[in-house]
PyMOL Python script that loads the backbone (N, CA, C, O; Angstrom):
from pymol import cmd

cmd.read_pdbstr("""\
ATOM      1  N   MET A   1      -0.532 -25.128  41.476  1.00  0.00           N
ATOM      2  CA  MET A   1       0.740 -25.212  40.794  1.00  0.00           C
ATOM      3  C   MET A   1       0.819 -26.488  39.960  1.00  0.00           C
ATOM      4  O   MET A   1       1.340 -26.467  38.844  1.00  0.00           O
ATOM      5  N   ALA A   2       0.317 -27.571  40.478  1.00  0.00           N
ATOM      6  CA  ALA A   2       0.373 -28.833  39.735  1.00  0.00           C
ATOM      7  C   ALA A   2      -0.427 -28.737  38.445  1.00  0.00           C
ATOM      8  O   ALA A   2      -0.053 -29.342  37.440  1.00  0.00           O
ATOM      9  N   LYS A   3      -1.509 -27.996  38.459  1.00  0.00           N
ATOM     10  CA  LYS A   3      -2.324 -27.863  37.263  1.00  0.00           C
ATOM     11  C   LYS A   3      -1.533 -27.194  36.140  1.00  0.00           C
ATOM     12  O   LYS A   3      -1.680 -27.561  34.974  1.00  0.00           O
ATOM     13  N   LYS A   4      -0.706 -26.225  36.482  1.00  0.00           N
ATOM     14  CA  LYS A   4       0.104 -25.542  35.480  1.00  0.00           C
ATOM     15  C   LYS A   4       1.125 -26.497  34.861  1.00  0.00           C
ATOM     16  O   LYS A   4       1.369 -26.455  33.655  1.00  0.00           O
ATOM     17  N   VAL A   5       1.712 -27.350  35.683  1.00  0.00           N
ATOM     18  CA  VAL A   5       2.709 -28.295  35.185  1.00  0.00           C
ATOM     19  C   VAL A   5       2.054 -29.288  34.237  1.00  0.00           C
ATOM     20  O   VAL A   5       2.576 -29.553  33.154  1.00  0.00           O
ATOM     21  N   VAL A   6       0.915 -29.834  34.639  1.00  0.00           N
ATOM     22  CA  VAL A   6       0.210 -30.799  33.794  1.00  0.00           C
ATOM     23  C   VAL A   6      -0.225 -30.147  32.496  1.00  0.00           C
ATOM     24  O   VAL A   6      -0.096 -30.745  31.428  1.00  0.00           O
ATOM     25  N   ALA A   7      -0.738 -28.933  32.575  1.00  0.00           N
ATOM     26  CA  ALA A   7      -1.185 -28.232  31.378  1.00  0.00           C
ATOM     27  C   ALA A   7      -0.024 -27.948  30.440  1.00  0.00           C
ATOM     28  O   ALA A   7      -0.183 -28.034  29.222  1.00  0.00           O
ATOM     29  N   SER A   8       1.141 -27.611  30.981  1.00  0.00           N
ATOM     30  CA  SER A   8       2.291 -27.321  30.115  1.00  0.00           C
ATOM     31  C   SER A   8       2.836 -28.588  29.474  1.00  0.00           C
ATOM     32  O   SER A   8       3.381 -28.534  28.372  1.00  0.00           O
ATOM     33  N   LEU A   9       2.698 -29.744  30.153  1.00  0.00           N
ATOM     34  CA  LEU A   9       3.178 -30.997  29.567  1.00  0.00           C
ATOM     35  C   LEU A   9       2.274 -31.485  28.448  1.00  0.00           C
ATOM     36  O   LEU A   9       2.714 -32.264  27.602  1.00  0.00           O
ATOM     37  N   GLN A  10       1.017 -31.046  28.421  1.00  0.00           N
ATOM     38  CA  GLN A  10       0.095 -31.492  27.390  1.00  0.00           C
ATOM     39  C   GLN A  10       0.239 -30.689  26.102  1.00  0.00           C
ATOM     40  O   GLN A  10      -0.341 -31.055  25.079  1.00  0.00           O
ATOM     41  N   LYS A  11       0.988 -29.623  26.139  1.00  0.00           N
ATOM     42  CA  LYS A  11       1.175 -28.788  24.956  1.00  0.00           C
ATOM     43  C   LYS A  11       2.553 -29.042  24.355  1.00  0.00           C
ATOM     44  O   LYS A  11       3.526 -29.241  25.084  1.00  0.00           O
ATOM     45  N   GLY A  12       2.633 -29.034  23.071  1.00  0.00           N
ATOM     46  CA  GLY A  12       3.917 -29.054  22.364  1.00  0.00           C
ATOM     47  C   GLY A  12       4.866 -30.151  22.765  1.00  0.00           C
ATOM     48  O   GLY A  12       4.574 -31.329  22.560  1.00  0.00           O
ATOM     49  N   GLU A  13       6.004 -29.788  23.334  1.00  0.00           N
ATOM     50  CA  GLU A  13       7.093 -30.709  23.630  1.00  0.00           C
ATOM     51  C   GLU A  13       6.750 -31.709  24.729  1.00  0.00           C
ATOM     52  O   GLU A  13       7.346 -32.785  24.776  1.00  0.00           O
ATOM     53  N   GLY A  14       5.818 -31.390  25.607  1.00  0.00           N
ATOM     54  CA  GLY A  14       5.471 -32.280  26.705  1.00  0.00           C
ATOM     55  C   GLY A  14       4.865 -33.588  26.250  1.00  0.00           C
ATOM     56  O   GLY A  14       4.894 -34.567  26.996  1.00  0.00           O
ATOM     57  N   LYS A  15       4.319 -33.634  25.056  1.00  0.00           N
ATOM     58  CA  LYS A  15       3.705 -34.859  24.560  1.00  0.00           C
ATOM     59  C   LYS A  15       4.741 -35.895  24.151  1.00  0.00           C
ATOM     60  O   LYS A  15       4.386 -37.044  23.889  1.00  0.00           O
ATOM     61  N   ASN A  16       5.993 -35.521  24.093  1.00  0.00           N
ATOM     62  CA  ASN A  16       7.055 -36.436  23.691  1.00  0.00           C
ATOM     63  C   ASN A  16       7.691 -37.151  24.878  1.00  0.00           C
ATOM     64  O   ASN A  16       8.704 -37.830  24.715  1.00  0.00           O
ATOM     65  N   PHE A  17       7.112 -37.009  26.073  1.00  0.00           N
ATOM     66  CA  PHE A  17       7.664 -37.602  27.277  1.00  0.00           C
ATOM     67  C   PHE A  17       6.652 -38.508  27.953  1.00  0.00           C
ATOM     68  O   PHE A  17       5.442 -38.325  27.816  1.00  0.00           O
ATOM     69  N   ALA A  18       7.166 -39.488  28.685  1.00  0.00           N
ATOM     70  CA  ALA A  18       6.327 -40.397  29.461  1.00  0.00           C
ATOM     71  C   ALA A  18       6.862 -40.434  30.888  1.00  0.00           C
ATOM     72  O   ALA A  18       8.068 -40.340  31.113  1.00  0.00           O
ATOM     73  N   LYS A  19       5.953 -40.570  31.844  1.00  0.00           N
ATOM     74  CA  LYS A  19       6.345 -40.684  33.241  1.00  0.00           C
ATOM     75  C   LYS A  19       6.356 -42.166  33.595  1.00  0.00           C
ATOM     76  O   LYS A  19       5.343 -42.852  33.455  1.00  0.00           O
ATOM     77  N   ILE A  20       7.503 -42.655  34.055  1.00  0.00           N
ATOM     78  CA  ILE A  20       7.657 -44.054  34.419  1.00  0.00           C
ATOM     79  C   ILE A  20       7.754 -44.160  35.935  1.00  0.00           C
ATOM     80  O   ILE A  20       8.553 -43.469  36.567  1.00  0.00           O
ATOM     81  N   ILE A  21       6.937 -45.025  36.506  1.00  0.00           N
ATOM     82  CA  ILE A  21       6.956 -45.252  37.943  1.00  0.00           C
ATOM     83  C   ILE A  21       7.303 -46.719  38.174  1.00  0.00           C
ATOM     84  O   ILE A  21       6.582 -47.612  37.731  1.00  0.00           O
ATOM     85  N   LYS A  22       8.411 -46.960  38.871  1.00  0.00           N
ATOM     86  CA  LYS A  22       8.872 -48.324  39.142  1.00  0.00           C
ATOM     87  C   LYS A  22       8.785 -48.598  40.639  1.00  0.00           C
ATOM     88  O   LYS A  22       9.086 -47.723  41.450  1.00  0.00           O
ATOM     89  N   ALA A  23       8.373 -49.814  41.010  1.00  0.00           N
ATOM     90  CA  ALA A  23       8.412 -50.260  42.397  1.00  0.00           C
ATOM     91  C   ALA A  23       9.754 -50.961  42.604  1.00  0.00           C
ATOM     92  O   ALA A  23      10.076 -51.912  41.892  1.00  0.00           O
ATOM     93  N   VAL A  24      10.532 -50.495  43.571  1.00  0.00           N
ATOM     94  CA  VAL A  24      11.855 -51.044  43.838  1.00  0.00           C
ATOM     95  C   VAL A  24      11.878 -51.554  45.280  1.00  0.00           C
ATOM     96  O   VAL A  24      11.548 -50.821  46.212  1.00  0.00           O
ATOM     97  N   LYS A  25      12.272 -52.812  45.450  1.00  0.00           N
ATOM     98  CA  LYS A  25      12.314 -53.421  46.777  1.00  0.00           C
ATOM     99  C   LYS A  25      13.649 -53.127  47.448  1.00  0.00           C
ATOM    100  O   LYS A  25      14.711 -53.332  46.859  1.00  0.00           O
ATOM    101  N   SER A  26      13.584 -52.649  48.678  1.00  0.00           N
ATOM    102  CA  SER A  26      14.784 -52.351  49.442  1.00  0.00           C
ATOM    103  C   SER A  26      15.409 -53.646  49.960  1.00  0.00           C
ATOM    104  O   SER A  26      14.708 -54.492  50.514  1.00  0.00           O
ATOM    105  N   LYS A  27      16.701 -53.802  49.785  1.00  0.00           N
ATOM    106  CA  LYS A  27      17.395 -54.992  50.272  1.00  0.00           C
ATOM    107  C   LYS A  27      17.487 -54.994  51.800  1.00  0.00           C
ATOM    108  O   LYS A  27      17.493 -56.048  52.436  1.00  0.00           O
ATOM    109  N   LYS A  28      17.558 -53.807  52.365  1.00  0.00           N
ATOM    110  CA  LYS A  28      17.753 -53.678  53.810  1.00  0.00           C
ATOM    111  C   LYS A  28      16.474 -53.977  54.597  1.00  0.00           C
ATOM    112  O   LYS A  28      16.503 -54.744  55.560  1.00  0.00           O
ATOM    113  N   THR A  29      15.347 -53.370  54.186  1.00  0.00           N
ATOM    114  CA  THR A  29      14.112 -53.512  54.964  1.00  0.00           C
ATOM    115  C   THR A  29      13.073 -54.413  54.302  1.00  0.00           C
ATOM    116  O   THR A  29      12.168 -54.905  54.977  1.00  0.00           O
ATOM    117  N   GLY A  30      13.186 -54.633  53.013  1.00  0.00           N
ATOM    118  CA  GLY A  30      12.199 -55.434  52.295  1.00  0.00           C
ATOM    119  C   GLY A  30      10.979 -54.638  51.862  1.00  0.00           C
ATOM    120  O   GLY A  30      10.074 -55.177  51.226  1.00  0.00           O
ATOM    121  N   ALA A  31      10.953 -53.365  52.203  1.00  0.00           N
ATOM    122  CA  ALA A  31       9.827 -52.510  51.833  1.00  0.00           C
ATOM    123  C   ALA A  31       9.999 -52.020  50.398  1.00  0.00           C
ATOM    124  O   ALA A  31      11.115 -51.942  49.883  1.00  0.00           O
ATOM    125  N   TYR A  32       8.889 -51.697  49.771  1.00  0.00           N
ATOM    126  CA  TYR A  32       8.923 -51.185  48.400  1.00  0.00           C
ATOM    127  C   TYR A  32       8.898 -49.665  48.395  1.00  0.00           C
ATOM    128  O   TYR A  32       8.169 -49.042  49.166  1.00  0.00           O
ATOM    129  N   THR A  33       9.695 -49.082  47.527  1.00  0.00           N
ATOM    130  CA  THR A  33       9.667 -47.642  47.286  1.00  0.00           C
ATOM    131  C   THR A  33       9.403 -47.433  45.805  1.00  0.00           C
ATOM    132  O   THR A  33       9.609 -48.337  44.995  1.00  0.00           O
ATOM    133  N   PHE A  34       8.957 -46.263  45.462  1.00  0.00           N
ATOM    134  CA  PHE A  34       8.624 -45.968  44.079  1.00  0.00           C
ATOM    135  C   PHE A  34       9.582 -44.927  43.523  1.00  0.00           C
ATOM    136  O   PHE A  34       9.823 -43.888  44.138  1.00  0.00           O
ATOM    137  N   LYS A  35      10.118 -45.222  42.358  1.00  0.00           N
ATOM    138  CA  LYS A  35      11.011 -44.306  41.650  1.00  0.00           C
ATOM    139  C   LYS A  35      10.262 -43.752  40.445  1.00  0.00           C
ATOM    140  O   LYS A  35       9.702 -44.511  39.655  1.00  0.00           O
ATOM    141  N   GLU A  36      10.252 -42.441  40.306  1.00  0.00           N
ATOM    142  CA  GLU A  36       9.569 -41.796  39.190  1.00  0.00           C
ATOM    143  C   GLU A  36      10.600 -41.152  38.271  1.00  0.00           C
ATOM    144  O   GLU A  36      11.570 -40.549  38.728  1.00  0.00           O
ATOM    145  N   GLU A  37      10.370 -41.292  36.964  1.00  0.00           N
ATOM    146  CA  GLU A  37      11.267 -40.719  35.955  1.00  0.00           C
ATOM    147  C   GLU A  37      10.455 -40.153  34.804  1.00  0.00           C
ATOM    148  O   GLU A  37       9.424 -40.709  34.427  1.00  0.00           O
ATOM    149  N   MET A  38      10.922 -39.050  34.252  1.00  0.00           N
ATOM    150  CA  MET A  38      10.360 -38.522  33.013  1.00  0.00           C
ATOM    151  C   MET A  38      11.335 -38.894  31.909  1.00  0.00           C
ATOM    152  O   MET A  38      12.510 -38.530  31.961  1.00  0.00           O
ATOM    153  N   VAL A  39      10.841 -39.628  30.899  1.00  0.00           N
ATOM    154  CA  VAL A  39      11.699 -40.157  29.851  1.00  0.00           C
ATOM    155  C   VAL A  39      11.078 -39.840  28.492  1.00  0.00           C
ATOM    156  O   VAL A  39       9.856 -39.793  28.352  1.00  0.00           O
ATOM    157  N   ALA A  40      11.923 -39.625  27.509  1.00  0.00           N
ATOM    158  CA  ALA A  40      11.441 -39.416  26.142  1.00  0.00           C
ATOM    159  C   ALA A  40      10.761 -40.697  25.652  1.00  0.00           C
ATOM    160  O   ALA A  40      11.160 -41.798  26.033  1.00  0.00           O
ATOM    161  N   LEU A  41       9.748 -40.556  24.818  1.00  0.00           N
ATOM    162  CA  LEU A  41       8.970 -41.703  24.361  1.00  0.00           C
ATOM    163  C   LEU A  41       9.812 -42.759  23.654  1.00  0.00           C
ATOM    164  O   LEU A  41       9.533 -43.952  23.772  1.00  0.00           O
ATOM    165  N   ASP A  42      10.832 -42.338  22.925  1.00  0.00           N
ATOM    166  CA  ASP A  42      11.655 -43.306  22.206  1.00  0.00           C
ATOM    167  C   ASP A  42      12.620 -44.066  23.121  1.00  0.00           C
ATOM    168  O   ASP A  42      13.252 -45.024  22.674  1.00  0.00           O
ATOM    169  N   GLN A  43      12.747 -43.664  24.389  1.00  0.00           N
ATOM    170  CA  GLN A  43      13.655 -44.329  25.323  1.00  0.00           C
ATOM    171  C   GLN A  43      12.930 -45.119  26.406  1.00  0.00           C
ATOM    172  O   GLN A  43      13.572 -45.597  27.341  1.00  0.00           O
ATOM    173  N   VAL A  44      11.616 -45.270  26.307  1.00  0.00           N
ATOM    174  CA  VAL A  44      10.840 -45.940  27.350  1.00  0.00           C
ATOM    175  C   VAL A  44      11.242 -47.401  27.484  1.00  0.00           C
ATOM    176  O   VAL A  44      11.477 -47.870  28.597  1.00  0.00           O
ATOM    177  N   LYS A  45      11.327 -48.131  26.378  1.00  0.00           N
ATOM    178  CA  LYS A  45      11.667 -49.554  26.433  1.00  0.00           C
ATOM    179  C   LYS A  45      13.070 -49.772  26.993  1.00  0.00           C
ATOM    180  O   LYS A  45      13.294 -50.716  27.750  1.00  0.00           O
ATOM    181  N   GLN A  46      14.012 -48.910  26.626  1.00  0.00           N
ATOM    182  CA  GLN A  46      15.376 -49.033  27.113  1.00  0.00           C
ATOM    183  C   GLN A  46      15.437 -48.802  28.621  1.00  0.00           C
ATOM    184  O   GLN A  46      16.172 -49.491  29.329  1.00  0.00           O
ATOM    185  N   THR A  47      14.670 -47.839  29.107  1.00  0.00           N
ATOM    186  CA  THR A  47      14.666 -47.505  30.525  1.00  0.00           C
ATOM    187  C   THR A  47      14.038 -48.632  31.335  1.00  0.00           C
ATOM    188  O   THR A  47      14.531 -48.966  32.413  1.00  0.00           O
ATOM    189  N   LEU A  48      12.970 -49.216  30.835  1.00  0.00           N
ATOM    190  CA  LEU A  48      12.312 -50.303  31.560  1.00  0.00           C
ATOM    191  C   LEU A  48      13.135 -51.597  31.544  1.00  0.00           C
ATOM    192  O   LEU A  48      12.972 -52.444  32.423  1.00  0.00           O
ATOM    193  N   ALA A  49      13.999 -51.750  30.572  1.00  0.00           N
ATOM    194  CA  ALA A  49      14.826 -52.947  30.470  1.00  0.00           C
ATOM    195  C   ALA A  49      15.945 -52.967  31.517  1.00  0.00           C
ATOM    196  O   ALA A  49      16.478 -54.031  31.830  1.00  0.00           O
ATOM    197  N   LYS A  50      16.294 -51.822  32.048  1.00  0.00           N
ATOM    198  CA  LYS A  50      17.382 -51.722  33.048  1.00  0.00           C
ATOM    199  C   LYS A  50      16.976 -52.374  34.346  1.00  0.00           C
ATOM    200  O   LYS A  50      17.755 -52.389  35.299  1.00  0.00           O
TER     201      LYS A  50
END
""", "prot")
cmd.dss("prot")
cmd.show_as("cartoon", "prot")
cmd.util.cbc("prot")
cmd.orient("prot")
């Protein structure tokens, strides 16, 4: 199933998106968790600035 998703993202409209993975530190435990987002290419800098 994952192969179909990756293949569909490489065609047409999927090339206009980027996957952003951020490491976020928990205030409660101090452990890091990862947040994943699919963002349009023109909004990558704005998303990372937050």
